[in-house]
BAKE-579093 format. One record per residue (C-alpha): residue number from 1; residue in one letter; x negated, z negated, y negated. Coordinates in steps of 0.5 Angstrom, whole numbers, m for minus. Example, Ala and Ser with C-alpha at 12.3 -4.5 7.8 and 13.67 -1.06 7.14 Angstrom:
[site 1; "A"; [m25; m16; 9]]
[site 2; "S"; [m27; m14; 2]]
***
This chain:
[site 1; "M"; [0; 0; 0]]
[site 2; "D"; [m6; m1; m5]]
[site 3; "K"; [m8; 6; m4]]
[site 4; "L"; [m1; 9; m5]]
[site 5; "Q"; [m1; 5; m11]]
[site 6; "G"; [m7; 8; m14]]
[site 7; "Y"; [m4; 15; m12]]
[site 8; "Y"; [2; 14; m16]]
[site 9; "K"; [m2; 11; m22]]
[site 10; "H"; [m7; 17; m22]]
[site 11; "Y"; [m1; 21; m24]]
[site 12; "G"; [1; 17; m30]]
[site 13; "A"; [7; 13; m26]]
[site 14; "D"; [9; 7; m29]]
[site 15; "I"; [9; 3; m22]]
[site 16; "L"; [12; m4; m21]]
[site 17; "Y"; [8; m6; m15]]
[site 18; "V"; [10; m13; m11]]
[site 19; "N"; [6; m14; m5]]
[site 20; "D"; [7; m22; m4]]
[site 21; "I"; [13; m22; 0]]
[site 22; "E"; [13; m21; 7]]
[site 23; "A"; [19; m16; 7]]
[site 24; "E"; [16; m13; 14]]
[site 25; "H"; [20; m6; 15]]
[site 26; "S"; [26; m7; 11]]
[site 27; "F"; [30; m7; 5]]
[site 28; "P"; [29; m14; 1]]
[site 29; "T"; [35; m17; m1]]
[site 30; "D"; [37; m24; m3]]
[site 31; "L"; [45; m23; m1]]
[site 32; "A"; [47; m29; 4]]
[site 33; "Q"; [51; m23; 9]]
[site 34; "N"; [44; m21; 10]]
[site 35; "K"; [42; m26; 16]]
[site 36; "N"; [35; m22; 18]]
[site 37; "A"; [29; m27; 16]]
[site 38; "C"; [25; m23; 11]]
[site 39; "D"; [19; m22; 17]]
[site 40; "Y"; [24; m20; 22]]
[site 41; "L"; [23; m13; 24]]
[site 42; "G"; [29; m9; 27]]
[site 43; "A"; [36; m7; 25]]
[site 44; "P"; [39; m6; 20]]
[site 45; "Y"; [33; m6; 17]]
[site 46; "I"; [36; m10; 11]]
[site 47; "N"; [33; m17; 10]]
[site 48; "N"; [34; m23; 7]]
[site 49; "C"; [27; m25; 3]]
[site 50; "D"; [30; m29; m3]]
[site 51; "Y"; [28; m23; m7]]
[site 52; "D"; [33; m18; m11]]
[site 53; "G"; [30; m12; m10]]
[site 54; "V"; [35; m7; m13]]
[site 55; "G"; [35; m12; m19]]
[site 56; "Q"; [28; m12; m20]]
[site 57; "M"; [28; m5; m19]]
[site 58; "F"; [33; m3; m24]]
[site 59; "N"; [30; m8; m29]]
[site 60; "H"; [24; m4; m29]]
[site 61; "I"; [26; 3; m29]]
[site 62; "I"; [32; 3; m34]]
[site 63; "P"; [29; 4; m41]]
[site 64; "G"; [31; 0; m47]]
[site 65; "Q"; [32; m7; m45]]
[site 66; "D"; [28; m10; m50]]
[site 67; "T"; [34; m8; m55]]
[site 68; "K"; [40; m8; m50]]
[site 69; "P"; [38; m12; m43]]
[site 70; "L"; [42; m11; m37]]
[site 71; "K"; [48; m15; m35]]
[site 72; "K"; [47; m20; m30]]
[site 73; "R"; [50; m18; m23]]
[site 74; "N"; [57; m19; m21]]
[site 75; "L"; [57; m21; m13]]
[site 76; "D"; [64; m19; m13]]
[site 77; "W"; [63; m11; m14]]
[site 78; "K"; [70; m9; m12]]
[site 79; "S"; [73; m12; m18]]
[site 80; "T"; [68; m8; m23]]
[site 81; "G"; [69; m1; m19]]
[site 82; "T"; [71; 4; m14]]
[site 83; "L"; [67; 6; m8]]
[site 84; "S"; [69; 13; m5]]
[site 85; "K"; [68; 18; 0]]
[site 86; "F"; [67; 25; m1]]
[site 87; "E"; [65; 31; 3]]
[site 88; "Q"; [58; 33; 3]]
[site 89; "A"; [59; 40; 6]]
[site 90; "E"; [61; 43; m1]]
[site 91; "F"; [54; 42; m4]]
[site 92; "V"; [50; 46; 2]]
[site 93; "E"; [50; 54; 1]]
[site 94; "D"; [54; 55; 8]]
[site 95; "L"; [57; 52; 14]]
[site 96; "Y"; [51; 54; 18]]
[site 97; "V"; [46; 51; 13]]
[site 98; "F"; [50; 45; 13]]
[site 99; "S"; [50; 44; 21]]
[site 100; "T"; [42; 44; 20]]
[site 101; "S"; [41; 40; 14]]
[site 102; "G"; [42; 33; 17]]
[site 103; "F"; [48; 31; 12]]
[site 104; "D"; [53; 27; 15]]
[site 105; "D"; [60; 30; 14]]
[site 106; "L"; [61; 24; 9]]
[site 107; "G"; [57; 21; 3]]
[site 108; "Y"; [59; 15; m2]]
[site 109; "V"; [59; 14; m9]]
[site 110; "F"; [61; 8; m13]]
[site 111; "V"; [64; 9; m20]]
[site 112; "P"; [64; 3; m25]]
[site 113; "N"; [71; 2; m28]]
[site 114; "T"; [68; 3; m35]]
[site 115; "C"; [65; 10; m33]]
[site 116; "Q"; [72; 12; m31]]
[site 117; "G"; [76; 16; m36]]
[site 118; "G"; [75; 20; m42]]
[site 119; "D"; [73; 14; m47]]
[site 120; "S"; [67; 12; m42]]
[site 121; "P"; [61; 9; m44]]
[site 122; "Q"; [54; 13; m44]]
[site 123; "C"; [54; 12; m36]]
[site 124; "K"; [47; 13; m32]]
[site 125; "V"; [47; 16; m25]]
[site 126; "H"; [42; 13; m19]]
[site 127; "V"; [41; 16; m13]]
[site 128; "A"; [40; 11; m7]]
[site 129; "L"; [38; 14; 0]]
[site 130; "H"; [38; 10; 6]]
[site 131; "G"; [32; 9; 11]]
[site 132; "C"; [32; 11; 18]]
[site 133; "E"; [38; 9; 22]]
[site 134; "Q"; [42; 6; 16]]
[site 135; "G"; [46; 12; 15]]
[site 136; "R"; [54; 11; 16]]
[site 137; "G"; [54; 14; 23]]
[site 138; "T"; [50; 8; 25]]
[site 139; "L"; [51; 2; 20]]
[site 140; "D"; [58; 5; 17]]
[site 141; "T"; [58; 2; 10]]
[site 142; "E"; [53; m3; 11]]
[site 143; "Y"; [47; 0; 7]]
[site 144; "V"; [52; 2; 2]]
[site 145; "E"; [55; m5; 1]]
[site 146; "N"; [49; m10; 3]]
[site 147; "T"; [43; m8; m1]]
[site 148; "G"; [46; m10; m8]]
[site 149; "Y"; [46; m4; m11]]
[site 150; "M"; [53; m4; m14]]
[site 151; "E"; [53; m11; m16]]
[site 152; "W"; [48; m9; m21]]
[site 153; "A"; [52; m2; m23]]
[site 154; "G"; [59; m4; m24]]
[site 155; "V"; [57; m9; m30]]
[site 156; "N"; [52; m4; m33]]
[site 157; "D"; [55; 3; m33]]
[site 158; "I"; [51; 6; m27]]
[site 159; "I"; [54; 11; m22]]
[site 160; "V"; [51; 10; m15]]
[site 161; "L"; [51; 16; m11]]
[site 162; "F"; [50; 14; m4]]
[site 163; "P"; [48; 21; 0]]
[site 164; "Q"; [49; 20; 8]]
[site 165; "A"; [44; 23; 13]]
[site 166; "K"; [46; 23; 21]]
[site 167; "K"; [43; 23; 27]]
[site 168; "T"; [41; 30; 30]]
[site 169; "A"; [37; 33; 36]]
[site 170; "A"; [31; 34; 31]]
[site 171; "N"; [32; 28; 27]]
[site 172; "P"; [34; 22; 33]]
[site 173; "K"; [34; 16; 28]]
[site 174; "G"; [38; 19; 22]]
[site 175; "C"; [32; 20; 17]]
[site 176; "W"; [32; 24; 11]]
[site 177; "D"; [27; 30; 12]]
[site 178; "W"; [20; 27; 11]]
[site 179; "W"; [17; 31; 16]]
[site 180; "G"; [20; 38; 16]]
[site 181; "Y"; [26; 38; 20]]
[site 182; "T"; [30; 43; 15]]
[site 183; "G"; [25; 48; 14]]
[site 184; "A"; [18; 49; 10]]
[site 185; "D"; [21; 47; 4]]
[site 186; "Y"; [24; 40; 6]]
[site 187; "A"; [19; 37; 0]]
[site 188; "S"; [21; 41; m6]]
[site 189; "K"; [27; 42; m10]]
[site 190; "V"; [29; 48; m6]]
[site 191; "G"; [29; 44; 0]]
[site 192; "V"; [36; 44; 3]]
[site 193; "Q"; [37; 36; 2]]
[site 194; "P"; [34; 36; m5]]
[site 195; "K"; [38; 42; m8]]
[site 196; "A"; [44; 39; m5]]
[site 197; "I"; [43; 32; m8]]
[site 198; "S"; [41; 35; m14]]
[site 199; "R"; [48; 39; m14]]
[site 200; "M"; [52; 32; m13]]
[site 201; "V"; [49; 29; m19]]
[site 202; "D"; [50; 36; m23]]
[site 203; "R"; [58; 35; m21]]
[site 204; "L"; [58; 28; m23]]
[site 205; "S"; [55; 29; m30]]
[site 206; "T"; [59; 35; m32]]
[site 207; "A"; [65; 36; m28]]
[site 208; "S"; [72; 33; m30]]
[site 209; "A"; [74; 29; m24]]
[site 210; "S"; [81; 30; m25]]
[site 211; "S"; [81; 38; m26]]
[site 212; "A"; [74; 41; m24]]
[site 213; "M"; [74; 37; m17]]
[site 214; "T"; [76; 41; m11]]
[site 215; "S"; [81; 37; m6]]
[site 216; "S"; [75; 36; m1]]
[site 217; "G"; [69; 35; m6]]
[site 218; "L"; [66; 30; m10]]
[site 219; "L"; [71; 24; m13]]
[site 220; "G"; [77; 29; m11]]
[site 221; "S"; [78; 28; m3]]
[site 222; "S"; [85; 25; m1]]
[site 223; "S"; [80; 18; 1]]
[site 224; "S"; [77; 18; m6]]
[site 225; "L"; [80; 13; m11]]
[site 226; "A"; [76; 14; m17]]
[site 227; "M"; [77; 19; m22]]
[site 228; "W"; [71; 20; m27]]
[site 229; "E"; [72; 24; m33]]
[site 230; "P"; [65; 24; m37]]
[site 231; "A"; [66; 24; m45]]
[site 232; "A"; [62; 29; m49]]
[site 233; "G"; [55; 26; m50]]
[site 234; "H"; [56; 20; m45]]
[site 235; "F"; [51; 22; m39]]
[site 236; "N"; [44; 20; m40]]
[site 237; "F"; [40; 25; m37]]
[site 238; "D"; [33; 21; m38]]
[site 239; "S"; [35; 15; m35]]
[site 240; "M"; [38; 19; m29]]
[site 241; "M"; [31; 23; m28]]
[site 242; "S"; [27; 16; m28]]
[site 243; "D"; [32; 13; m23]]
[site 244; "M"; [31; 19; m18]]
[site 245; "L"; [24; 18; m19]]
[site 246; "A"; [24; 11; m17]]
[site 247; "M"; [29; 12; m12]]
[site 248; "W"; [24; 17; m8]]
[site 249; "M"; [18; 12; m9]]
[site 250; "T"; [23; 6; m7]]
[site 251; "L"; [25; 10; 0]]
[site 252; "F"; [18; 12; 1]]
[site 253; "K"; [15; 4; 0]]
[site 254; "F"; [20; 1; 5]]
[site 255; "F"; [21; 6; 10]]
[site 256; "F"; [15; 11; 11]]
[site 257; "W"; [9; 5; 10]]
***
């Protein structure tokens, strides 16, 4: 991990490096529902380390906190926003590509109450990628609900997108593609997974949920309850990009090293 930190710093990244918790191969939290000890190695790879990993991350990557610090999390996230399902196939070129993309049929999105409707404040978007063996086919919504994202997001105007990968013959543990099972472009912006997730973010940032979503699309399926209509100028692209960069770094730190 020391060398990984040096690698990121070489390219000018602003890294918060925490190496004093025994988090094993897991997502560190301080939430009581997570019963695995911090040094436990095993499913669901979400451990109770008495360390609020999501809170530390958001406080590090979201700018402007000298003048407007984040509000403290609300553990009752259901009172602050809506968690919905959406069909992921719409964001991939065609059904054949989708069938080999590693995407599950459904993904999740959490929309704070404050980000719903035309009078919403300037809302940010954070993309949260689960680790191997943490998708809905294995854990249902355990990763989405037990990692701590929504507790912070609901009170801080942060929409959280939870894309979902699934297990396949080429990807038996349901990982995101970090070795090439979707093709040679897997690590570039034209790779099937990065491109589809980018389209999901684009939809959240530009579309009116009540008019521009298809019946099977993001925020528009029958299983979706949230209807988010962004007001003009109320989407923070700078924060979105820094969040996405930090998301990839967090994913690599906790699940690939």
